[in-house]
Each structure stands twice: as structure tokens, then as C-alpha cells.
C-alpha atoms as a printed R data frame, in Angstrom:
    type eleno elety resid chain resno       x       y       z
1   ATOM     1    CA   MET     A     1 132.178 116.317 166.813
2   ATOM     2    CA   THR     A     2 130.427 119.626 167.394
3   ATOM     3    CA   ARG     A     3 132.126 123.019 167.542
4   ATOM     4    CA   GLU     A     4 131.181 123.232 171.229
5   ATOM     5    CA   ALA     A     5 133.042 119.987 171.916
6   ATOM     6    CA   TRP     A     6 136.198 121.319 170.273
7   ATOM     7    CA   LEU     A     7 136.026 124.441 172.412
8   ATOM     8    CA   VAL     A     8 136.073 122.508 175.688
9   ATOM     9    CA   GLU     A     9 138.367 119.612 174.755
10  ATOM    10    CA   PRO     A    10 142.159 119.988 174.390
11  ATOM    11    CA   MET     A    11 143.279 120.605 170.830
12  ATOM    12    CA   LEU     A    12 145.226 117.899 169.051
13  ATOM    13    CA   PRO     A    13 148.904 117.992 170.103
14  ATOM    14    CA   ASP     A    14 150.481 116.960 166.786
15  ATOM    15    CA   LEU     A    15 149.923 120.206 164.890
16  ATOM    16    CA   PRO     A    16 152.822 122.340 163.602
17  ATOM    17    CA   ALA     A    17 153.804 125.227 165.849
18  ATOM    18    CA   TRP     A    18 152.857 127.872 163.274
19  ATOM    19    CA   LEU     A    19 149.220 126.764 163.471
20  ATOM    20    CA   SER     A    20 149.025 127.633 167.171
21  ATOM    21    CA   ASP     A    21 147.879 131.188 166.363
22  ATOM    22    CA   ILE     A    22 144.926 129.794 164.398
23  ATOM    23    CA   VAL     A    23 144.106 127.232 167.091
24  ATOM    24    CA   THR     A    24 144.058 129.941 169.775
25  ATOM    25    CA   ALA     A    25 142.001 132.345 167.682
26  ATOM    26    CA   VAL     A    26 139.359 129.744 166.829
27  ATOM    27    CA   ARG     A    27 138.460 129.222 170.463
28  ATOM    28    CA   SER     A    28 137.165 132.776 170.916
29  ATOM    29    CA   LEU     A    29 135.733 133.616 167.499
30  ATOM    30    CA   LYS     A    30 132.043 134.451 167.227
31  ATOM    31    CA   PRO     A    31 129.943 134.483 164.038
32  ATOM    32    CA   GLU     A    32 129.901 138.289 163.938
33  ATOM    33    CA   ASP     A    33 133.727 138.280 164.016
34  ATOM    34    CA   LEU     A    34 133.739 136.463 160.682
35  ATOM    35    CA   SER     A    35 130.805 137.806 158.691
36  ATOM    36    CA   ARG     A    36 127.955 140.261 158.783
37  ATOM    37    CA   PHE     A    37 125.709 137.551 157.312
38  ATOM    38    CA   LEU     A    38 124.534 135.483 160.270
39  ATOM    39    CA   PRO     A    39 122.387 132.341 159.907
40  ATOM    40    CA   PRO     A    40 118.614 132.853 160.044
41  ATOM    41    CA   ALA     A    41 116.685 131.476 162.998
42  ATOM    42    CA   GLU     A    42 115.062 128.969 160.651
43  ATOM    43    CA   GLY     A    43 115.679 127.746 157.139
44  ATOM    44    CA   GLY     A    44 118.764 127.495 155.006
45  ATOM    45    CA   ARG     A    45 120.434 124.433 153.549
46  ATOM    46    CA   ALA     A    46 123.200 122.941 155.696
47  ATOM    47    CA   GLY     A    47 126.654 122.909 154.131
48  ATOM    48    CA   ALA     A    48 130.298 122.595 155.083
49  ATOM    49    CA   VAL     A    49 133.651 123.734 153.694
50  ATOM    50    CA   LEU     A    50 137.171 122.559 154.458
51  ATOM    51    CA   ILE     A    51 139.810 125.170 155.311
52  ATOM    52    CA   LEU     A    52 142.829 122.944 154.856
53  ATOM    53    CA   PHE     A    53 146.278 124.160 155.855
54  ATOM    54    CA   GLY     A    54 149.372 122.315 154.681
55  ATOM    55    CA   ALA     A    55 153.142 122.656 154.476
56  ATOM    56    CA   GLY     A    56 154.176 123.126 150.867
57  ATOM    57    CA   GLU     A    57 157.399 123.928 149.051
58  ATOM    58    CA   ARG     A    58 156.913 127.617 149.874
59  ATOM    59    CA   GLY     A    59 155.894 127.136 153.472
60  ATOM    60    CA   PRO     A    60 152.395 127.047 154.981
61  ATOM    61    CA   ASP     A    61 149.627 126.967 152.396
62  ATOM    62    CA   VAL     A    62 145.858 126.641 152.078
63  ATOM    63    CA   LEU     A    63 143.859 124.570 149.611
64  ATOM    64    CA   LEU     A    64 141.564 126.473 147.242
65  ATOM    65    CA   ILE     A    65 139.527 125.453 144.229
66  ATOM    66    CA   GLN     A    66 138.259 127.579 141.356
67  ATOM    67    CA   ARG     A    67 134.651 126.761 140.661
68  ATOM    68    CA   ALA     A    68 133.602 125.905 137.120
69  ATOM    69    CA   SER     A    69 132.217 128.803 135.095
70  ATOM    70    CA   THR     A    70 129.040 126.785 134.454
71  ATOM    71    CA   MET     A    71 127.995 126.546 138.102
72  ATOM    72    CA   ARG     A    72 124.636 128.077 139.018
73  ATOM    73    CA   SER     A    73 126.014 129.990 141.996
74  ATOM    74    CA   HIS     A    74 129.453 131.554 142.577
75  ATOM    75    CA   ALA     A    75 130.451 130.508 139.039
76  ATOM    76    CA   GLY     A    76 134.161 130.814 138.335
77  ATOM    77    CA   GLN     A    77 134.982 131.998 141.830
78  ATOM    78    CA   PRO     A    78 137.779 130.649 144.045
79  ATOM    79    CA   ALA     A    79 136.446 128.802 147.063
80  ATOM    80    CA   PHE     A    80 137.220 126.325 149.785
81  ATOM    81    CA   PRO     A    81 136.321 122.729 148.895
82  ATOM    82    CA   GLY     A    82 132.859 121.988 150.191
83  ATOM    83    CA   GLY     A    83 129.163 121.720 149.553
84  ATOM    84    CA   ALA     A    84 125.890 120.489 150.958
85  ATOM    85    CA   ILE     A    85 125.688 118.168 153.943
86  ATOM    86    CA   ASP     A    86 124.001 115.026 152.617
87  ATOM    87    CA   PRO     A    87 121.686 112.783 154.660
88  ATOM    88    CA   ASP     A    88 124.344 110.062 154.641
89  ATOM    89    CA   ASP     A    89 127.000 112.367 156.133
90  ATOM    90    CA   GLU     A    90 127.562 111.810 159.834
91  ATOM    91    CA   ASP     A    91 128.213 115.507 160.448
92  ATOM    92    CA   ALA     A    92 129.760 118.654 158.958
93  ATOM    93    CA   VAL     A    93 133.257 117.160 159.229
94  ATOM    94    CA   ALA     A    94 132.258 114.123 157.187
95  ATOM    95    CA   ALA     A    95 130.597 116.357 154.602
96  ATOM    96    CA   ALA     A    96 133.605 118.674 154.278
97  ATOM    97    CA   LEU     A    97 136.027 115.773 153.848
98  ATOM    98    CA   ARG     A    98 133.761 113.982 151.375
99  ATOM    99    CA   GLU     A    99 133.291 117.105 149.272
100 ATOM   100    CA   ALA     A   100 137.018 117.836 149.322
101 ATOM   101    CA   GLN     A   101 137.741 114.317 148.109
102 ATOM   102    CA   GLU     A   102 135.113 114.541 145.358
103 ATOM   103    CA   GLU     A   103 136.339 117.940 144.176
104 ATOM   104    CA   THR     A   104 140.124 117.609 144.505
105 ATOM   105    CA   GLY     A   105 140.863 113.897 144.816
106 ATOM   106    CA   LEU     A   106 142.640 114.301 148.160
107 ATOM   107    CA   SER     A   107 142.679 111.425 150.627
108 ATOM   108    CA   PRO     A   108 140.694 112.273 153.799
109 ATOM   109    CA   ASP     A   109 142.941 109.877 155.722
110 ATOM   110    CA   GLY     A   110 145.752 112.434 155.477
111 ATOM   111    CA   VAL     A   111 143.720 115.247 157.041
112 ATOM   112    CA   VAL     A   112 143.738 115.998 160.766
113 ATOM   113    CA   VAL     A   113 140.630 118.003 161.671
114 ATOM   114    CA   PHE     A   114 141.380 120.335 164.565
115 ATOM   115    CA   GLY     A   115 138.382 122.601 164.869
116 ATOM   116    CA   ALA     A   116 135.358 124.312 163.403
117 ATOM   117    CA   LEU     A   117 134.279 127.917 162.985
118 ATOM   118    CA   PRO     A   118 130.785 129.183 163.805
119 ATOM   119    CA   ASP     A   119 128.064 128.563 161.240
120 ATOM   120    CA   LEU     A   120 127.827 131.341 158.636
121 ATOM   121    CA   TRP     A   121 125.138 132.393 156.178
122 ATOM   122    CA   LEU     A   122 125.553 132.618 152.399
123 ATOM   123    CA   PRO     A   123 122.549 134.621 151.172
124 ATOM   124    CA   PRO     A   124 123.210 134.156 147.417
125 ATOM   125    CA   SER     A   125 122.974 130.362 147.672
126 ATOM   126    CA   GLY     A   126 120.869 129.987 150.811
127 ATOM   127    CA   PHE     A   127 123.429 127.835 152.626
128 ATOM   128    CA   VAL     A   128 124.215 127.801 156.328
129 ATOM   129    CA   VAL     A   129 127.875 126.795 156.178
130 ATOM   130    CA   THR     A   130 130.079 125.215 158.837
131 ATOM   131    CA   PRO     A   131 133.782 125.904 158.095
132 ATOM   132    CA   ILE     A   132 135.921 122.934 159.176
133 ATOM   133    CA   LEU     A   133 139.604 123.497 159.947
134 ATOM   134    CA   GLY     A   134 142.129 120.872 158.954
135 ATOM   135    CA   TRP     A   135 145.860 120.179 158.931
136 ATOM   136    CA   TRP     A   136 147.162 118.241 155.911
137 ATOM   137    CA   ASP     A   137 149.341 115.846 157.852
138 ATOM   138    CA   SER     A   138 149.922 113.477 154.912
139 ATOM   139    CA   PRO     A   139 149.351 115.328 151.619
140 ATOM   140    CA   SER     A   140 148.049 113.371 148.650
141 ATOM   141    CA   PRO     A   141 147.947 114.288 144.948
142 ATOM   142    CA   ILE     A   142 145.196 116.739 143.988
143 ATOM   143    CA   HIS     A   143 143.515 117.745 140.748
144 ATOM   144    CA   ALA     A   144 140.200 119.040 139.440
145 ATOM   145    CA   ALA     A   145 138.449 115.734 140.117
146 ATOM   146    CA   ASP     A   146 134.969 116.913 139.128
147 ATOM   147    CA   PRO     A   147 135.270 119.159 136.045
148 ATOM   148    CA   ALA     A   148 131.550 119.897 136.180
149 ATOM   149    CA   GLU     A   149 132.132 121.753 139.451
150 ATOM   150    CA   VAL     A   150 135.857 122.498 139.640
151 ATOM   151    CA   ALA     A   151 138.027 124.177 137.011
152 ATOM   152    CA   GLU     A   152 141.309 124.330 138.941
153 ATOM   153    CA   VAL     A   153 142.843 123.298 142.267
154 ATOM   154    CA   HIS     A   154 145.613 125.249 144.000
155 ATOM   155    CA   ARG     A   155 147.731 125.044 147.128
156 ATOM   156    CA   VAL     A   156 148.173 128.761 147.746
157 ATOM   157    CA   PRO     A   157 151.088 129.771 150.023
158 ATOM   158    CA   VAL     A   158 149.931 131.758 153.041
159 ATOM   159    CA   GLU     A   159 152.922 134.047 152.503
160 ATOM   160    CA   ILE     A   160 151.474 135.120 149.151
161 ATOM   161    CA   LEU     A   161 148.059 135.763 150.675
162 ATOM   162    CA   LEU     A   162 149.603 137.871 153.438
163 ATOM   163    CA   ASP     A   163 151.750 139.935 151.055
164 ATOM   164    CA   PRO     A   164 150.280 143.476 151.078
165 ATOM   165    CA   ALA     A   165 150.993 143.670 147.332
166 ATOM   166    CA   ASN     A   166 148.342 140.989 146.790
167 ATOM   167    CA   ARG     A   167 145.655 142.526 149.017
168 ATOM   168    CA   VAL     A   168 142.754 144.384 147.399
169 ATOM   169    CA   GLU     A   169 139.341 145.767 148.254
170 ATOM   170    CA   VAL     A   170 136.651 144.191 146.082
171 ATOM   171    CA   VAL     A   171 133.627 146.198 144.948
172 ATOM   172    CA   HIS     A   172 130.478 144.555 143.543
173 ATOM   173    CA   PRO     A   173 127.554 146.338 141.814
174 ATOM   174    CA   SER     A   174 125.250 145.045 144.565
175 ATOM   175    CA   GLY     A   175 126.981 147.389 146.990
176 ATOM   176    CA   TYR     A   176 129.203 144.709 148.474
177 ATOM   177    CA   VAL     A   177 132.666 145.905 149.463
178 ATOM   178    CA   GLY     A   178 135.070 143.470 151.054
179 ATOM   179    CA   PRO     A   179 138.644 142.189 151.267
180 ATOM   180    CA   GLY     A   180 140.228 140.172 148.506
181 ATOM   181    CA   PHE     A   181 143.457 138.492 147.441
182 ATOM   182    CA   ASP     A   182 144.824 138.829 143.910
183 ATOM   183    CA   THR     A   183 146.984 135.741 143.500
184 ATOM   184    CA   HIS     A   184 147.676 132.696 141.321
185 ATOM   185    CA   GLY     A   185 145.712 134.358 138.532
186 ATOM   186    CA   MET     A   186 142.645 134.297 140.802
187 ATOM   187    CA   LEU     A   187 140.761 136.986 142.626
188 ATOM   188    CA   VAL     A   188 139.805 135.452 145.961
189 ATOM   189    CA   TRP     A   189 136.883 137.447 147.340
190 ATOM   190    CA   GLY     A   190 133.351 137.112 148.722
191 ATOM   191    CA   PHE     A   191 132.772 134.472 151.379
192 ATOM   192    CA   THR     A   192 136.183 132.845 150.870
193 ATOM   193    CA   GLY     A   193 138.210 136.054 150.765
194 ATOM   194    CA   GLY     A   194 136.358 137.551 153.713
195 ATOM   195    CA   LEU     A   195 136.769 134.435 155.834
196 ATOM   196    CA   LEU     A   196 140.485 134.139 155.095
197 ATOM   197    CA   SER     A   197 141.007 137.838 155.838
198 ATOM   198    CA   ARG     A   198 139.201 137.686 159.172
199 ATOM   199    CA   LEU     A   199 140.882 134.451 160.172
200 ATOM   200    CA   PHE     A   200 144.291 135.977 159.457
201 ATOM   201    CA   ASP     A   201 143.267 139.067 161.447
202 ATOM   202    CA   ALA     A   202 142.231 136.949 164.433
203 ATOM   203    CA   ALA     A   203 145.498 134.981 164.305
204 ATOM   204    CA   GLY     A   204 147.541 138.178 164.230
205 ATOM   205    CA   TRP     A   205 149.030 137.338 160.838
206 ATOM   206    CA   THR     A   206 147.703 140.277 158.806
207 ATOM   207    CA   ARG     A   207 150.208 142.864 157.589
208 ATOM   208    CA   PRO     A   208 149.270 146.511 156.918
209 ATOM   209    CA   TRP     A   209 147.833 146.955 153.442
210 ATOM   210    CA   GLN     A   210 146.043 149.670 151.461
211 ATOM   211    CA   PRO     A   211 142.264 149.088 151.161
212 ATOM   212    CA   ALA     A   212 142.184 151.978 148.679
213 ATOM   213    CA   ARG     A   213 143.434 149.561 146.013
214 ATOM   214    CA   GLN     A   214 140.054 148.517 144.595
215 ATOM   215    CA   VAL     A   215 139.020 145.870 142.101
216 ATOM   216    CA   SER     A   216 135.514 145.808 140.606
217 ATOM   217    CA   VAL     A   217 133.743 142.533 139.910
218 ATOM   218    CA   VAL     A   218 130.459 141.685 138.211
219 ATOM   219    CA   GLY     A   219 130.073 137.962 138.926
């Protein structure tokens, strides 16, 4: 299903009430609301990521992986499960679910997909990425299923991400400055940190925090 189809069709009714803010926000978000890097008119490799919300022991959470330090791009960085859309994938949803299964071992059958964000551009890797939104209706065991690509897998409580004490401003030598989350021994920044921050903003979940608290990165 395309993003346009989700915008005109009723959203799935069996989602938890706390996700309603996300569902409402998704319907009006534009690419420029989420990133300053917009897809080029031509070119770029098609990819997809899965933004998977669940209900864990500490309340609502989101699934994140930490990429292996040997990866060619974004090495060692926290990220959403995802990757390239292969020729055999029916669409971005199929690609996001397949990649999530390959990277974390989760069962796609337990995931209810309820929307998609606009395509976004990742200049460092040349990907045009479609973020797919999912609700983990029937959670399954997860682990670093592909050690060549994934070092760790975490279900990070949304409450921890929203805690102002864990919010930072990330500074990169390239001149990049953006929002980040210092949690679970990980610094979530770049594409993943920026997308989470803007999604929380759009849902009205963000709490006041001090951008003056800066963390420098080199990777």
C-alpha cells in the first residue's frame, strides 16, 4: 500500500489509544517537516526502515538496533531496522518487515503496519528511504540475528527518550548539528535521532529540554 492510500483510507481501529497522536500527526506530515534532506528528482537507491512501536514492561517503546562497527556506512550507529528494497520485495512495507526479521529475528506476523512517512534522503549512503510505521501487536523474541550488520537490539522505552535528561544536541565535524538521545548506552542521532525527535514533536509528546547540552561525534 502506498503512503497516499493510507492518507485517504481509515486507519486501523485496533491500535492502542496512546498511538492516536502519532496516527493523527502522520496524516499531515510533509518531507520538510521531518528532514532538510529531501529526495533528489532522480537517482538514489530505494530503501525502507521500520519504526516499530510496542508495549513493553516500561510502557510504550520503540525498536532500535545498533549497527555493527564494521559496516561501510553509519558504522556503530543506532538505527531503525531496515535496508534496501530488493527486486523481490512487493513494496516498502515488505522490505521493512523483511529487513527487520533478518536483523532482529522478529516475526512479521506480529506487526500491524498502520502508515508510512514521506520518503527521505540519506546523502551519506545515497538512499531514498520510506519510513514504515508499525504496531507490535504480538511481540516475538528479538536478538542480533545478523552479527555482520547488527551488534545489539533494544526495545527503548519512549518515556526514556522523552526524558529531558536524555536529550542532547549532537555536533559533527561536517557542520551537522541535530537532536539526539543519550540512552541505553547509545547515542541516537543523525537520521534516526532526527526522525524520532520530529515525530515526537508532531505528536505533541516532546517535553522542554536544553539544546545547549552538546555532544560531539566523529563517526
